[in-house]
N, C-alpha and C positions, 0 to 999 in steps of 0.2 A: 316839559319843562322842570323841573324838580327844587326845589328849594329845603331853606335847614337852615338852624335857628342854635346859635354859642350864645353863652353869658361865662366868664370870667368873675373870683373877683378875690383877692388880696390880699390883706391888712400889708402893712407899711410895719418901717420894720431899719433902725438905726445900722447907721455904717453897713448901707448897700448901695451900689445902684440904683435913682430910677429907669429904665426902658418902656416907654407904651411906642409903639408900630415898630421900633426900627431904633425908637433919635433915644439917646442919652437926656435927660433934662436935668441941666443942675437945683437941684430938691434939696433940701435941708435929710430928708428918707428915698431908701427905695423902696421896691415892695420887695415881701416875702415869700418866698416857694424856692422849691431848688433845680431848674432851672434861671436865665432871665426873666423870673416873673413877671413878662410884657404879660396885661391882660388885654389889651387890645389885641394881640396877634393867636395870645391865647381861641377867644371869645371864637375870630374870625375865621378860626382852623375848627372847633368847635362844628361851626356852620358851615365849614367846608363838607367836613367829613359825612356830617349828618344825611345831607343831600343829595349824596351821592348813599346813604347808605348805610355808609360805614362803621365802625366805631367809634371812639371819641381819642382823644391828642393820648387818654391817663393810659390808654393800652396801648397805643402808641411810642410812647412817649415816660415807658412807668417811669414817678421818682424814688421804685430801692432798683432803676440802673444809671450809677457812680458816670455813663458815657456824656448824660445826661445834664450833669450836677454847670448847672452853670455857664451852660449854653446860651445861645443865641437863638432866640425862635425867630428869627426871619435863618434859617438854617433848618431848622424845623422845623416855619410855609414853608421852605423850597423842595423839603422831602417829602410831604400833607399836598403841593402843586405836581410830585415824582410818581407818586399812589395813584393821586386822583389821572393823570396819565395813561397810566398804566393800569387802571377799571374803562379805561375809553370816556370820561368824561372832558365838555369844557365851560370850563369859569364863562355869565354870562357878565354876571356885574353883584353886585360888595357895597352890602350900609355896614357901620362901626354904628353904631354914639358909647361913649368911654361915662362915668358918672359919676366924677368929685365933684368936693366944695377946692379940692386947690394938686397944684397947680392950673392955673393955663393950657388950658393947651393952643388955643385957637391962631397963636403961633408958627404951631409945627407941625398947622390941617399939612397943607403943602407934599415937605418934606418926609411925612410923613402917605401923600397920597402915590410919591412919586418911590416909592422901597414896593409898595401892596403894589403895585401898574409892574415896577420890574420883576416883582416877585412870579406872582402867576401869573402873566403875562397875556396881561387888561389891560387895554388902553386905560392911562387916567379918567377921566371922563367918567368909567363904569365901579366907578370907586366913591360911595362916601366916609362924609368922615363927622360925626357931627356929635358936642359935648355938651350937657349940659350938671347942677346939676344939683340932690336928693334936698337941698330946698332946706337946708342943715339939722333936716331931721338921719333921723336912727343914727349906723354904724357909721357910715357913705362921709351922713353931714356933721360928725362928728370929724368930722376927718384918722378913717380909724385905718380911709386902707379906701381902693379906687376897683371898679364897681368897671365890666364891659360888657355889653348885644350885640348880639352878628346876625347876620342876616344873608345869607347866599342867593343864590338861584346856577343851576349851571344844566346842564344838559349830554344827553348819549349823543357820545360821535357815533355816525352810524356809519358801517364797513359799509363795500358793495360790493360783494360775490363778481369772484369770478366765474363766464359764460362758456 
């Protein structure tokens, strides 16, 4: 068994939609980034890649590449999942914490779990999603952005040798 840790943070920006866990959430501010800036899925992808000893999402999806401009992070997660399968890894479970004063994501947790479990082909009860605040401290506490942390557990798929 192998584990990986992921972290991502994006600042708020006017005029952008807010995506968290593949869900578009009505909010006055979205997150600034090259893709859709979905911090939850970005942290998850880095955790999955790290668990497999692979490079981070910046390597796979550089912000200098126009084909990733405003791309859905669900699409990027699908690519990461395919890379893990190619490397002969299967995913045991994932656990993600979103750190934000607002918006509240509790009403969306079920939908987010469905999107993640469908995309990375694991059971919904193997996907943990939690939210917390930063107790009004620092840039997160001042509602300047959102951060997310994720951990993922994977295992190497054993291939059988033919005799």
